[in-house]
C-alpha beads as a LAMMPS data file, in Angstrom:
LAMMPS data file: protein, C-alpha beads

388 atoms
387 bonds

1 atom types
1 bond types

-500.0 500.0 xlo xhi
-500.0 500.0 ylo yhi
-500.0 500.0 zlo zhi

Masses

1 110.0

Atoms # bond

1 1 1 103.408 285.853 -18.797
2 1 1 106.479 287.221 -16.765
3 1 1 106.017 289.039 -13.657
4 1 1 105.672 292.926 -14.199
5 1 1 108.697 294.750 -15.463
6 1 1 108.814 298.046 -14.329
7 1 1 110.291 301.065 -16.127
8 1 1 113.132 301.673 -13.564
9 1 1 113.745 301.228 -10.048
10 1 1 116.892 301.595 -7.710
11 1 1 119.100 298.871 -6.919
12 1 1 120.686 298.542 -3.607
13 1 1 123.223 295.466 -3.961
14 1 1 126.025 296.908 -2.007
15 1 1 126.729 298.694 1.333
16 1 1 123.377 300.890 1.520
17 1 1 122.105 299.324 4.436
18 1 1 125.106 298.981 6.498
19 1 1 126.173 302.531 5.752
20 1 1 122.421 303.644 6.496
21 1 1 122.521 301.850 9.846
22 1 1 125.817 303.199 11.099
23 1 1 124.175 307.114 10.249
24 1 1 121.587 306.154 12.517
25 1 1 123.639 304.615 15.038
26 1 1 125.781 307.631 14.906
27 1 1 122.846 309.778 15.364
28 1 1 123.795 311.951 12.404
29 1 1 120.877 312.078 10.367
30 1 1 120.041 315.477 9.347
31 1 1 122.260 318.007 7.484
32 1 1 125.818 317.423 9.150
33 1 1 127.747 314.201 9.415
34 1 1 130.732 312.127 7.983
35 1 1 128.724 310.511 5.148
36 1 1 127.855 313.751 3.339
37 1 1 131.528 314.869 3.065
38 1 1 132.338 311.344 2.115
39 1 1 129.793 311.385 -1.062
40 1 1 131.279 314.744 -2.275
41 1 1 134.801 313.286 -1.873
42 1 1 133.605 310.445 -4.095
43 1 1 131.924 312.620 -6.609
44 1 1 134.955 314.985 -6.948
45 1 1 137.249 311.921 -7.619
46 1 1 135.104 310.357 -9.883
47 1 1 134.190 313.454 -11.747
48 1 1 137.628 314.963 -11.703
49 1 1 136.382 318.367 -10.064
50 1 1 137.451 320.319 -7.230
51 1 1 134.477 320.485 -5.402
52 1 1 131.175 319.432 -4.787
53 1 1 128.165 320.622 -3.113
54 1 1 125.798 317.833 -1.788
55 1 1 122.029 319.230 -1.680
56 1 1 118.643 317.861 -1.406
57 1 1 117.621 317.523 -4.967
58 1 1 118.784 318.205 -8.466
59 1 1 116.006 321.036 -8.503
60 1 1 117.910 322.752 -5.695
61 1 1 121.194 322.154 -7.203
62 1 1 119.693 324.064 -10.273
63 1 1 118.094 326.817 -7.987
64 1 1 121.733 327.700 -6.672
65 1 1 123.514 327.645 -10.083
66 1 1 120.930 330.402 -11.218
67 1 1 121.829 332.158 -7.806
68 1 1 125.413 331.867 -8.467
69 1 1 124.818 332.884 -12.078
70 1 1 123.519 336.086 -11.167
71 1 1 120.336 335.471 -12.646
72 1 1 117.567 338.180 -11.218
73 1 1 113.952 339.213 -11.632
74 1 1 112.963 340.006 -15.052
75 1 1 116.462 338.280 -16.838
76 1 1 115.949 335.713 -19.230
77 1 1 117.518 332.221 -19.282
78 1 1 117.270 329.775 -22.330
79 1 1 116.001 326.463 -21.618
80 1 1 114.829 323.580 -23.650
81 1 1 111.126 322.706 -23.843
82 1 1 111.661 318.935 -24.019
83 1 1 112.965 318.116 -20.682
84 1 1 111.388 317.352 -17.251
85 1 1 109.961 320.425 -15.697
86 1 1 112.202 320.539 -13.095
87 1 1 114.779 321.835 -15.309
88 1 1 112.631 325.093 -15.950
89 1 1 110.835 326.008 -12.426
90 1 1 114.081 327.171 -10.681
91 1 1 113.971 330.036 -13.252
92 1 1 110.641 330.949 -11.901
93 1 1 111.984 330.866 -8.440
94 1 1 114.322 333.723 -9.486
95 1 1 111.317 335.351 -10.802
96 1 1 113.299 335.388 -14.368
97 1 1 111.748 334.375 -17.588
98 1 1 112.689 330.993 -19.639
99 1 1 112.900 331.278 -23.346
100 1 1 112.369 327.768 -24.670
101 1 1 114.520 326.157 -27.512
102 1 1 114.172 323.212 -29.634
103 1 1 115.997 320.102 -29.563
104 1 1 118.020 318.241 -32.178
105 1 1 118.144 314.578 -33.156
106 1 1 119.810 313.983 -29.854
107 1 1 116.917 314.898 -27.984
108 1 1 119.146 317.875 -26.377
109 1 1 119.010 321.585 -27.089
110 1 1 119.855 322.293 -30.541
111 1 1 122.743 324.671 -31.053
112 1 1 122.290 325.545 -34.440
113 1 1 118.726 327.208 -33.631
114 1 1 120.558 328.469 -30.431
115 1 1 122.769 330.321 -32.364
116 1 1 120.278 331.795 -34.911
117 1 1 118.188 332.938 -31.928
118 1 1 121.176 335.095 -30.521
119 1 1 121.864 336.426 -33.824
120 1 1 118.299 337.028 -35.256
121 1 1 116.177 337.500 -32.172
122 1 1 118.894 339.299 -29.966
123 1 1 121.202 342.291 -29.891
124 1 1 124.821 342.067 -27.954
125 1 1 124.864 345.367 -26.007
126 1 1 127.797 346.446 -23.985
127 1 1 128.384 342.758 -23.462
128 1 1 124.720 342.003 -22.412
129 1 1 122.461 339.738 -24.685
130 1 1 119.172 341.803 -25.097
131 1 1 116.066 340.015 -26.401
132 1 1 114.761 342.452 -28.870
133 1 1 111.131 341.673 -28.184
134 1 1 110.902 341.495 -24.681
135 1 1 114.024 343.901 -23.826
136 1 1 115.091 341.349 -21.019
137 1 1 118.810 340.665 -20.600
138 1 1 119.381 336.721 -21.379
139 1 1 121.811 336.006 -18.481
140 1 1 122.167 331.937 -18.916
141 1 1 121.153 328.961 -20.442
142 1 1 120.158 325.564 -18.979
143 1 1 121.025 322.655 -21.298
144 1 1 120.032 319.222 -20.522
145 1 1 121.719 316.130 -21.119
146 1 1 118.766 314.113 -22.112
147 1 1 118.298 310.560 -20.609
148 1 1 122.334 310.246 -20.260
149 1 1 122.774 311.363 -23.928
150 1 1 125.035 314.611 -24.216
151 1 1 124.111 317.883 -25.798
152 1 1 126.805 319.061 -28.667
153 1 1 128.738 321.096 -25.652
154 1 1 131.425 322.439 -28.321
155 1 1 128.784 324.566 -30.196
156 1 1 126.789 325.401 -27.184
157 1 1 129.987 326.745 -25.406
158 1 1 131.035 328.584 -28.569
159 1 1 127.550 330.463 -28.455
160 1 1 127.585 331.077 -24.839
161 1 1 131.157 332.431 -25.130
162 1 1 130.288 334.739 -28.141
163 1 1 127.424 336.136 -26.750
164 1 1 128.369 336.154 -22.659
165 1 1 125.868 333.547 -21.133
166 1 1 126.568 331.676 -18.209
167 1 1 125.926 327.950 -18.757
168 1 1 124.161 325.461 -16.417
169 1 1 124.540 321.802 -17.275
170 1 1 121.744 319.830 -16.076
171 1 1 123.587 316.447 -15.834
172 1 1 120.602 315.127 -13.725
173 1 1 120.181 312.080 -15.995
174 1 1 123.926 311.844 -17.303
175 1 1 126.220 311.264 -14.287
176 1 1 129.111 308.943 -16.021
177 1 1 128.489 310.138 -19.322
178 1 1 131.613 311.678 -20.766
179 1 1 133.023 312.985 -24.279
180 1 1 135.559 310.503 -25.777
181 1 1 136.282 312.975 -28.997
182 1 1 136.668 316.496 -29.566
183 1 1 138.195 319.266 -27.510
184 1 1 136.043 318.010 -24.260
185 1 1 137.323 314.372 -24.669
186 1 1 137.731 312.858 -21.192
187 1 1 135.191 315.392 -19.874
188 1 1 132.164 314.342 -17.654
189 1 1 128.797 315.902 -18.242
190 1 1 128.462 318.807 -15.788
191 1 1 132.164 319.653 -15.690
192 1 1 132.235 321.768 -18.462
193 1 1 129.962 324.675 -18.515
194 1 1 130.061 327.185 -15.522
195 1 1 127.786 325.004 -13.424
196 1 1 126.822 321.271 -13.305
197 1 1 123.623 319.474 -11.593
198 1 1 123.159 316.009 -10.588
199 1 1 120.000 314.287 -9.037
200 1 1 120.118 311.209 -7.020
201 1 1 116.385 310.773 -7.250
202 1 1 114.843 307.414 -6.870
203 1 1 114.883 306.388 -10.742
204 1 1 118.363 307.812 -11.159
205 1 1 121.476 305.717 -12.268
206 1 1 122.491 306.254 -8.319
207 1 1 119.971 307.180 -5.671
208 1 1 120.114 308.631 -2.238
209 1 1 116.139 308.337 -2.319
210 1 1 115.950 312.277 -3.025
211 1 1 119.186 314.408 -3.381
212 1 1 121.554 316.415 -5.676
213 1 1 124.896 317.901 -6.060
214 1 1 126.213 320.946 -7.696
215 1 1 129.724 321.637 -9.031
216 1 1 131.153 324.737 -10.343
217 1 1 133.850 325.815 -12.866
218 1 1 134.918 328.554 -9.985
219 1 1 135.221 326.421 -6.951
220 1 1 134.040 329.798 -4.896
221 1 1 131.054 329.737 -6.497
222 1 1 130.088 326.020 -5.135
223 1 1 131.645 327.143 -1.727
224 1 1 129.262 329.788 -1.531
225 1 1 126.488 327.262 -2.907
226 1 1 127.237 325.336 0.172
227 1 1 126.607 328.361 2.654
228 1 1 123.455 329.479 1.404
229 1 1 122.205 325.860 1.329
230 1 1 122.472 325.677 5.187
231 1 1 120.742 328.653 5.593
232 1 1 123.763 330.873 4.978
233 1 1 124.922 330.913 8.695
234 1 1 127.548 333.295 9.518
235 1 1 127.480 332.489 13.008
236 1 1 126.176 329.055 14.005
237 1 1 126.014 329.705 17.642
238 1 1 124.544 332.992 17.669
239 1 1 122.616 332.644 14.430
240 1 1 123.612 335.389 12.660
241 1 1 122.890 335.695 8.740
242 1 1 124.238 338.222 6.019
243 1 1 122.303 336.629 3.462
244 1 1 119.110 334.789 2.430
245 1 1 119.629 331.303 3.074
246 1 1 117.511 327.893 1.750
247 1 1 117.514 324.758 3.374
248 1 1 118.916 322.719 0.657
249 1 1 121.753 320.840 2.164
250 1 1 121.754 316.780 1.869
251 1 1 120.946 314.865 4.783
252 1 1 123.494 312.554 6.290
253 1 1 121.415 309.696 5.872
254 1 1 120.947 310.464 2.266
255 1 1 124.699 310.761 1.694
256 1 1 125.188 307.141 3.616
257 1 1 123.152 305.792 0.762
258 1 1 124.904 307.979 -1.837
259 1 1 128.457 306.759 -0.555
260 1 1 127.644 302.870 -1.092
261 1 1 125.923 303.677 -4.450
262 1 1 128.682 305.657 -5.594
263 1 1 130.923 302.245 -5.050
264 1 1 128.466 300.417 -7.458
265 1 1 128.288 303.203 -10.082
266 1 1 130.874 301.829 -12.521
267 1 1 128.964 298.422 -12.791
268 1 1 125.623 300.276 -12.997
269 1 1 126.938 301.915 -16.199
270 1 1 128.477 298.911 -17.457
271 1 1 124.970 297.108 -16.968
272 1 1 122.920 299.964 -18.593
273 1 1 125.215 299.711 -21.720
274 1 1 125.241 296.134 -21.958
275 1 1 121.302 295.920 -21.637
276 1 1 121.228 298.406 -24.360
277 1 1 123.157 296.717 -26.737
278 1 1 120.927 293.399 -26.229
279 1 1 117.644 295.868 -27.007
280 1 1 119.657 297.169 -30.077
281 1 1 119.814 293.743 -31.078
282 1 1 116.393 292.659 -30.679
283 1 1 115.079 295.837 -32.585
284 1 1 117.571 295.713 -35.423
285 1 1 115.712 296.095 -38.766
286 1 1 112.384 296.549 -36.845
287 1 1 110.163 298.578 -39.203
288 1 1 107.872 299.840 -36.872
289 1 1 110.168 301.013 -34.185
290 1 1 113.829 301.930 -33.574
291 1 1 115.919 302.112 -30.763
292 1 1 117.326 305.911 -30.784
293 1 1 121.406 305.820 -30.761
294 1 1 123.534 307.779 -28.549
295 1 1 125.771 310.827 -29.686
296 1 1 128.707 309.344 -31.575
297 1 1 131.859 310.588 -29.596
298 1 1 130.311 310.000 -26.409
299 1 1 130.510 307.169 -23.731
300 1 1 127.154 307.411 -22.487
301 1 1 125.714 305.942 -19.412
302 1 1 122.741 305.154 -21.272
303 1 1 120.501 306.034 -18.341
304 1 1 117.104 305.870 -20.385
305 1 1 116.389 304.221 -23.590
306 1 1 114.152 305.696 -26.113
307 1 1 112.078 303.630 -28.707
308 1 1 110.661 305.627 -31.443
309 1 1 107.544 304.157 -32.622
310 1 1 106.442 304.881 -36.443
311 1 1 102.912 305.543 -36.274
312 1 1 102.690 305.345 -39.858
313 1 1 103.469 301.738 -39.609
314 1 1 101.698 300.857 -36.436
315 1 1 98.388 302.888 -36.730
316 1 1 98.345 303.562 -32.921
317 1 1 98.749 306.487 -30.755
318 1 1 101.399 306.560 -27.962
319 1 1 98.682 306.300 -25.263
320 1 1 97.205 302.973 -26.743
321 1 1 100.575 301.543 -26.682
322 1 1 101.358 302.148 -23.349
323 1 1 98.083 301.037 -22.279
324 1 1 98.339 297.839 -23.712
325 1 1 102.201 297.150 -22.812
326 1 1 100.983 297.716 -19.106
327 1 1 98.450 295.400 -19.339
328 1 1 100.928 292.788 -20.457
329 1 1 103.226 293.519 -17.406
330 1 1 105.580 295.887 -19.106
331 1 1 105.421 299.289 -17.572
332 1 1 106.708 302.252 -20.348
333 1 1 106.208 306.011 -20.246
334 1 1 105.851 308.663 -22.693
335 1 1 108.303 311.397 -23.386
336 1 1 107.430 314.613 -20.991
337 1 1 104.662 317.129 -22.168
338 1 1 106.539 319.927 -23.717
339 1 1 106.950 322.534 -21.592
340 1 1 106.260 325.770 -23.690
341 1 1 102.554 324.269 -23.646
342 1 1 102.196 323.632 -19.965
343 1 1 99.999 326.050 -18.495
344 1 1 102.500 327.892 -16.150
345 1 1 104.812 328.402 -19.104
346 1 1 102.580 328.939 -22.227
347 1 1 102.792 332.950 -22.344
348 1 1 106.728 332.677 -22.334
349 1 1 108.799 333.086 -25.276
350 1 1 109.552 330.156 -27.502
351 1 1 111.854 329.878 -30.963
352 1 1 111.118 327.592 -33.745
353 1 1 110.139 324.532 -31.908
354 1 1 109.534 321.533 -34.576
355 1 1 111.936 318.902 -33.502
356 1 1 110.720 318.234 -29.970
357 1 1 106.932 318.164 -31.309
358 1 1 108.091 315.437 -33.533
359 1 1 109.671 313.389 -31.133
360 1 1 106.984 314.243 -28.351
361 1 1 104.560 312.016 -30.288
362 1 1 106.807 309.273 -30.921
363 1 1 108.737 308.150 -28.164
364 1 1 108.260 305.784 -25.179
365 1 1 110.812 304.984 -22.686
366 1 1 111.233 301.283 -21.958
367 1 1 112.510 299.097 -18.890
368 1 1 116.007 300.131 -18.238
369 1 1 116.949 299.098 -14.479
370 1 1 120.187 297.677 -13.646
371 1 1 118.518 294.431 -12.264
372 1 1 117.127 293.671 -15.859
373 1 1 117.805 290.146 -16.957
374 1 1 118.261 288.966 -20.783
375 1 1 114.949 286.896 -20.473
376 1 1 113.354 290.260 -19.259
377 1 1 114.683 292.204 -22.050
378 1 1 113.664 289.725 -24.418
379 1 1 110.144 289.577 -23.079
380 1 1 109.872 293.452 -23.255
381 1 1 110.907 293.343 -27.097
382 1 1 108.811 290.706 -27.893
383 1 1 105.720 292.202 -26.087
384 1 1 106.310 295.515 -27.875
385 1 1 106.697 293.922 -31.117
386 1 1 103.486 291.833 -30.713
387 1 1 101.300 294.601 -29.973
388 1 1 102.768 297.050 -32.706

Bonds

1 1 1 2
2 1 2 3
3 1 3 4
4 1 4 5
5 1 5 6
6 1 6 7
7 1 7 8
8 1 8 9
9 1 9 10
10 1 10 11
11 1 11 12
12 1 12 13
13 1 13 14
14 1 14 15
15 1 15 16
16 1 16 17
17 1 17 18
18 1 18 19
19 1 19 20
20 1 20 21
21 1 21 22
22 1 22 23
23 1 23 24
24 1 24 25
25 1 25 26
26 1 26 27
27 1 27 28
28 1 28 29
29 1 29 30
30 1 30 31
31 1 31 32
32 1 32 33
33 1 33 34
34 1 34 35
35 1 35 36
36 1 36 37
37 1 37 38
38 1 38 39
39 1 39 40
40 1 40 41
41 1 41 42
42 1 42 43
43 1 43 44
44 1 44 45
45 1 45 46
46 1 46 47
47 1 47 48
48 1 48 49
49 1 49 50
50 1 50 51
51 1 51 52
52 1 52 53
53 1 53 54
54 1 54 55
55 1 55 56
56 1 56 57
57 1 57 58
58 1 58 59
59 1 59 60
60 1 60 61
61 1 61 62
62 1 62 63
63 1 63 64
64 1 64 65
65 1 65 66
66 1 66 67
67 1 67 68
68 1 68 69
69 1 69 70
70 1 70 71
71 1 71 72
72 1 72 73
73 1 73 74
74 1 74 75
75 1 75 76
76 1 76 77
77 1 77 78
78 1 78 79
79 1 79 80
80 1 80 81
81 1 81 82
82 1 82 83
83 1 83 84
84 1 84 85
85 1 85 86
86 1 86 87
87 1 87 88
88 1 88 89
89 1 89 90
90 1 90 91
91 1 91 92
92 1 92 93
93 1 93 94
94 1 94 95
95 1 95 96
96 1 96 97
97 1 97 98
98 1 98 99
99 1 99 100
100 1 100 101
101 1 101 102
102 1 102 103
103 1 103 104
104 1 104 105
105 1 105 106
106 1 106 107
107 1 107 108
108 1 108 109
109 1 109 110
110 1 110 111
111 1 111 112
112 1 112 113
113 1 113 114
114 1 114 115
115 1 115 116
116 1 116 117
117 1 117 118
118 1 118 119
119 1 119 120
120 1 120 121
121 1 121 122
122 1 122 123
123 1 123 124
124 1 124 125
125 1 125 126
126 1 126 127
127 1 127 128
128 1 128 129
129 1 129 130
130 1 130 131
131 1 131 132
132 1 132 133
133 1 133 134
134 1 134 135
135 1 135 136
136 1 136 137
137 1 137 138
138 1 138 139
139 1 139 140
140 1 140 141
141 1 141 142
142 1 142 143
143 1 143 144
144 1 144 145
145 1 145 146
146 1 146 147
147 1 147 148
148 1 148 149
149 1 149 150
150 1 150 151
151 1 151 152
152 1 152 153
153 1 153 154
154 1 154 155
155 1 155 156
156 1 156 157
157 1 157 158
158 1 158 159
159 1 159 160
160 1 160 161
161 1 161 162
162 1 162 163
163 1 163 164
164 1 164 165
165 1 165 166
166 1 166 167
167 1 167 168
168 1 168 169
169 1 169 170
170 1 170 171
171 1 171 172
172 1 172 173
173 1 173 174
174 1 174 175
175 1 175 176
176 1 176 177
177 1 177 178
178 1 178 179
179 1 179 180
180 1 180 181
181 1 181 182
182 1 182 183
183 1 183 184
184 1 184 185
185 1 185 186
186 1 186 187
187 1 187 188
188 1 188 189
189 1 189 190
190 1 190 191
191 1 191 192
192 1 192 193
193 1 193 194
194 1 194 195
195 1 195 196
196 1 196 197
197 1 197 198
198 1 198 199
199 1 199 200
200 1 200 201
201 1 201 202
202 1 202 203
203 1 203 204
204 1 204 205
205 1 205 206
206 1 206 207
207 1 207 208
208 1 208 209
209 1 209 210
210 1 210 211
211 1 211 212
212 1 212 213
213 1 213 214
214 1 214 215
215 1 215 216
216 1 216 217
217 1 217 218
218 1 218 219
219 1 219 220
220 1 220 221
221 1 221 222
222 1 222 223
223 1 223 224
224 1 224 225
225 1 225 226
226 1 226 227
227 1 227 228
228 1 228 229
229 1 229 230
230 1 230 231
231 1 231 232
232 1 232 233
233 1 233 234
234 1 234 235
235 1 235 236
236 1 236 237
237 1 237 238
238 1 238 239
239 1 239 240
240 1 240 241
241 1 241 242
242 1 242 243
243 1 243 244
244 1 244 245
245 1 245 246
246 1 246 247
247 1 247 248
248 1 248 249
249 1 249 250
250 1 250 251
251 1 251 252
252 1 252 253
253 1 253 254
254 1 254 255
255 1 255 256
256 1 256 257
257 1 257 258
258 1 258 259
259 1 259 260
260 1 260 261
261 1 261 262
262 1 262 263
263 1 263 264
264 1 264 265
265 1 265 266
266 1 266 267
267 1 267 268
268 1 268 269
269 1 269 270
270 1 270 271
271 1 271 272
272 1 272 273
273 1 273 274
274 1 274 275
275 1 275 276
276 1 276 277
277 1 277 278
278 1 278 279
279 1 279 280
280 1 280 281
281 1 281 282
282 1 282 283
283 1 283 284
284 1 284 285
285 1 285 286
286 1 286 287
287 1 287 288
288 1 288 289
289 1 289 290
290 1 290 291
291 1 291 292
292 1 292 293
293 1 293 294
294 1 294 295
295 1 295 296
296 1 296 297
297 1 297 298
298 1 298 299
299 1 299 300
300 1 300 301
301 1 301 302
302 1 302 303
303 1 303 304
304 1 304 305
305 1 305 306
306 1 306 307
307 1 307 308
308 1 308 309
309 1 309 310
310 1 310 311
311 1 311 312
312 1 312 313
313 1 313 314
314 1 314 315
315 1 315 316
316 1 316 317
317 1 317 318
318 1 318 319
319 1 319 320
320 1 320 321
321 1 321 322
322 1 322 323
323 1 323 324
324 1 324 325
325 1 325 326
326 1 326 327
327 1 327 328
328 1 328 329
329 1 329 330
330 1 330 331
331 1 331 332
332 1 332 333
333 1 333 334
334 1 334 335
335 1 335 336
336 1 336 337
337 1 337 338
338 1 338 339
339 1 339 340
340 1 340 341
341 1 341 342
342 1 342 343
343 1 343 344
344 1 344 345
345 1 345 346
346 1 346 347
347 1 347 348
348 1 348 349
349 1 349 350
350 1 350 351
351 1 351 352
352 1 352 353
353 1 353 354
354 1 354 355
355 1 355 356
356 1 356 357
357 1 357 358
358 1 358 359
359 1 359 360
360 1 360 361
361 1 361 362
362 1 362 363
363 1 363 364
364 1 364 365
365 1 365 366
366 1 366 367
367 1 367 368
368 1 368 369
369 1 369 370
370 1 370 371
371 1 371 372
372 1 372 373
373 1 373 374
374 1 374 375
375 1 375 376
376 1 376 377
377 1 377 378
378 1 378 379
379 1 379 380
380 1 380 381
381 1 381 382
382 1 382 383
383 1 383 384
384 1 384 385
385 1 385 386
386 1 386 387
387 1 387 388
């Protein structure tokens, strides 16, 4: 048997050690230092945006985006149910209420149901979208680009414009994905809505260990996010603060890793795309499972690969399949538990959730690290086919 093949691990092939040691030697390891600015500039150049605010996590970026969107206690925010829970928790940090939306076949938010919800369940009163049932002002929506796929942002932005919603793009899984067709051709995930949030967690396409970044359509919003991310210091010598701030700024040590990882990002994306094609060939015409495609008109970073199991063909539950693969040296995982069913969120509103239920019972993520060799991918596919 091959050695154990993990689901997704970081890749440090470049200047990570050199830059991190340099940060240590300089003594700049906390929330000040040249590497933070360097990483922000590299992200700005890559994404073609005027400003990036580096922060401690994608969750912090989302929280600041909600603050900058003016989300207040009692407001509502439309969110997907099929996503990692970190995309939703910041809504509660603001004492606002999530409204859960279904996915379409891309696994991202369904724009048709989003439109139906706004049309049928809400009223637009003096420029404010009011939920008929709860009387809450729906102020924003968080759209997550799942696994590096891209949501249908043309339709989503149309809905948002019609109903005066701030759009926060959770691009934590989609750094480097961009549209190749339509009115957003050439635009990267996270650069279309009012705000874009990125994550550099250990399993993301680039990592700073923990870390994230925020961009904004209005540069002054991102500048203000930088301000509140460093405890809202108005006078750093005498410690004068005019607003409530947060300890959300990225550290220089994290940014040193990130600066090196940005040098490798194009190659990491190339490998992700190449390895996906190998998997695609290996599972072609296989009746018991299929590799989910990515949206047409998109150049995806193909961060995570989704294998949809056909239970009527296999007769096996997802948990059983995952356990058998683990025993044979292949790490996989199910898709997340749907958030509207989780204990902290079961009492909140949700709307016509069907496709998320369907996919949550059928999808496993399979190994996708950038270090994978062809023989590793072949072993993963052969093992899956063998146990199914």
